[in-house]
N, C-alpha and C positions, 0 to 999 in steps of 0.2 A: 501557320505556326512560326515560320521563319521571320515574319514581320515583328513578332513580339520578342523573339530571342529565346534560345534554348533554356538558359538558366532562369529567366523570369517565369517561364511556364512551369518549370519544376518547383522553384521556390515559392511562388506566389499562388499557383493554381493547384498543382497536384498535392501539395502538402495540406490543402484544405479539403480534399476529397476523401471519402471513406475508401478503405482498401478494396471493398467489393466493387465500387464504381470504377476505380482505376483498372481493376482486372477485366472490365468489360471492353476496354479499348483494344482493338485488333489491328490497328495500323501504326503502332509505335515502332520506331527504329531501334536498332540494337543499342545505340547510344542512350536512348531514353530508358530502356530496360536496365542497362548497366547502372545508370544514375539512380533509378528507383530502388535498386537492391543495395545501394551503398549505405554505410553506417551513418553518414551525415543526414541523408534523407530520412532514414528510420527515426532518428532522434527528433528532427524537426516535425515530422509527421505525428509523432507521439505527443509533442507539445501542442500542436495545433488542434489535434483531435480532443485533447484534454479540455480545451476551451469551447468545444462544440455545445450547441444547445441540446442536442440529443444525448441523453444520459442513459446508461445501461446498468443493470444489476446482475452480477455474476454470482451464482450460488453453487456450492458443492453439495449435491444430494447424496443419498445412500448409494445410488447406482449410476448417477449421471451428473453432468455439469450443465447447468441451465443458464441462459442469458435472456433477461426480460428487458424490454424498453420501459423507461420511466417517462410517462406523458402527463404533464401537469400535476406532478406529484403522485401519480397513481401508476401501479404496475400494469402493463399491457400484457397480461398472461395469455391472451388469445394468440399472439404471435410469438410465443416463446420459441427459442432455438436451443437445440441440444448439440453440444460438441464434445469431442474427445480430447483428452490430454495427450501430448506427444508420447509415442510408443505405447499408446493404449493403457497407460497406468490407471489403475482403479481409483476412483475419487476417494474411497475410504483411506487410501494411503497418502493423501495429499493434505497439506496444511498451508494456508496463506500467511506469510509473515509480514507482508507489506504490499501496498499498491501505490502507483504513481503514474498519472497521465495515461492510464490504460495498460501499463506494464504491471505484472505481478511477480513478486518474489515468493516462490513456492518451495516448500520442503517436501521431497518425496521420501516418505518414511517406510517404503516397501523394502524389498530384498536388497536393492542397491541404494543406500542412503545418499541422496543428492540434494544440492541446493541449486535451484533452477530459476532463471529469469525468463518469463513467458509473456508473449503478446497474444492474447486470445483472439484479437481481431485479425491479425495477419497469420496466426498459427506458428509464427517463428519462435524459437526458444534457444537458450544458451545455458549449458550446464556449467555453473560457476565452480563447483568442486564436487568430487565424488568421495571425499574422505570426511564428509560432514560429521559423522558420528564416530570417527576414529578416536575422538577425545571423549572420555567418560563425563557425561553431564546429564542434567535433567532436561530433556528435549522440550518439555512443555513450558520451560522458563525462557526459551530462546525467542528472539525477536529480530527485527531488521527494519531497514528503511532504504529508499531509493531516491537519488537526487542527481542534479547536474552541478558540477563545480563551476568556478568562474571561467574555466577554459572550455566549457561546454563538453566536458567528459562525463559520460554517464557512470555513476558510481553506486555501489551497494554497501550499506552498513549492516554488519551482522554482529549481534551481541549474544554471547553464550554464557550461561551461568552454571557453576558446579562447585560444590564444597566451599561455599561462601566467597567464591571468587568470580568476578565477571570479566570476561575477555571480549574485547571488541576488535574487529578488523574491518578494513575497507577494501573493496574490490574495484579496480579500475578497468572499465570496458576497453579503453584505448590501449592500456598496457597489458591487459589480460593477466593481471597478477594481484595478489593480496599483500597488505601490510598491516601490522598490528598497531593499535592506538593505545595510548596511556589512559586508563580509566580512572586512576587516582582514587579519591575517597569514595567513588561510586561503587567500589568493590564491596562496600558494606551491604549492598542490596543483591548479593549473589546467591544467597541461600535458597533452599527449596521452599521456605516460608513466604517468599516474595513472588508475586506474579507480575510479569511485564506485559503491557499492552502492545499491540502492533504499532509500528512507527507511523506517525501522521505528519505529513509535510505541510508547512505553512510559512510563507514569507522567509525563505532561505533558512528555515530551521525545521528540524525533525523533533517531535515531542513524543515521549513515552510516559505513560502513567504506571507507577510502580506501587503496588498495594501489598500489604502484609495480611495474610489470612490467619496468622498464628498470634505471636505476642511481639509488640503490643497490637492487639486486634484493631483493625480499622486504620492503622497508620498508612499514609499514602504520600508519595512525593512525585515530582515531575522531573524526569531527566531530559535535559535539553541538549541537542547536538547542533552546533553551528556548522552549516555545510561549507562556508567560505574558509573559516579557520580550521575546520575539522577538529574542534575541541568540544569537550563535554562539560556541563555544569548542572547544578541542581536548582530547582525551584520548589519551595514548600507549597504544598496544596493548601489553598485558602481554608482557614478554620471555619469561616462563616458558612461554607458549603458542607452540609451533612449528607454523605452519600456512602453507601456500602460499596466495596470493591467491584461487585458485579453490576452496579447500577450507574456508573459513570463511564461515558465513552467520548473520546475525542473525535472530532470530524472537522473538515475544512469547508468553509463557505465563503465564496468571494475572496479566496486566498488568505483568509483570516482563520485563526484557531478558534474553534468553538467547543463547548462541552455540553453534552445533553445528559441530564440527570433524570432517571426514571424513579418514580415513587408510587406507592400504592397505599391508600388508606381506605376510604369508602369506595373510591374509584381510581382507575389508573391515571396518573398524571406524568407530564414530562416538561421540564424546564430547559430552555436553551440559553446558554450563557456565552458571551464573547470575551476573549482575552484582550485586555488593554494594558498599556504600560502601567497604569495605576492600579490594576487589578481586574477582577472578573465583573462583567456587567450583564445582568439579566435582560435579554432582548425579546424573549417570547415565552409564553406559557401555553402548552397543549393540554386542553381539558378533555379527559376521556378519549385519548387517541385510539385510532383503529389498529387492531393487531392483525398482521398478515399471517395466515395459517398456511404452512408449507407441508403439513403432514400428508395430505392427500396427493402430493405431487412427488413424493419420494420414489 
């Protein structure tokens, strides 16, 4: 190991290994263990694992949390793993607000309302605040996002809606503190009639789909958060795409923002669109896609 150098082994080798594989080493020095538990290593490991070929699906069931491997686009349910949330919090009390490179922003809606940053792979977690619901608001309208700024500081964006007002704040992992952002005209989307999607990260931007379930029914917009300037702006949802609020979902593919639209006439269909500077482009059509049934695994 001395031939390659301490930092090269940590930065170029260990950051590319799964946490379970690193834990199998029994001959590491105290210096290695100290470096592997550092904040810088955790952040780099999260980034490298996010680009791994091995993808996993984490699901909150009625009584358990299940992790499935995704192999060639198919769930490998034979080797499913079950894990517990920190402090054995029941899954029914948990709600995922966002995900980013294997990290989850989770709201514990149990007795002690908490906003928690959790890494299911390493089982490490950080309670960001325990006064999450001290402010009266509709919790189902809340959302969030996770990102790294230009200084490699892990940050969490949290948006809360109540009485026609949207409040946004950003948590800095390095400073371990919150600060409030100016939401400006986006406060128009703070009423309980609007539903916010989870934050989806793509190309240094976090996207939220904001849909109106009341009046005007079917209205939807896109809230855009630039992670470098930490400012918000609005994008109008393309009128050419007809989709009910519950049928459109953002996702990231190859670091680009995509939208999957579910429809059903004679059979179930799904269209995949990619966001370009000039607008949305349809890239794939799924005819009669297979539905994964989780009822028997609850």
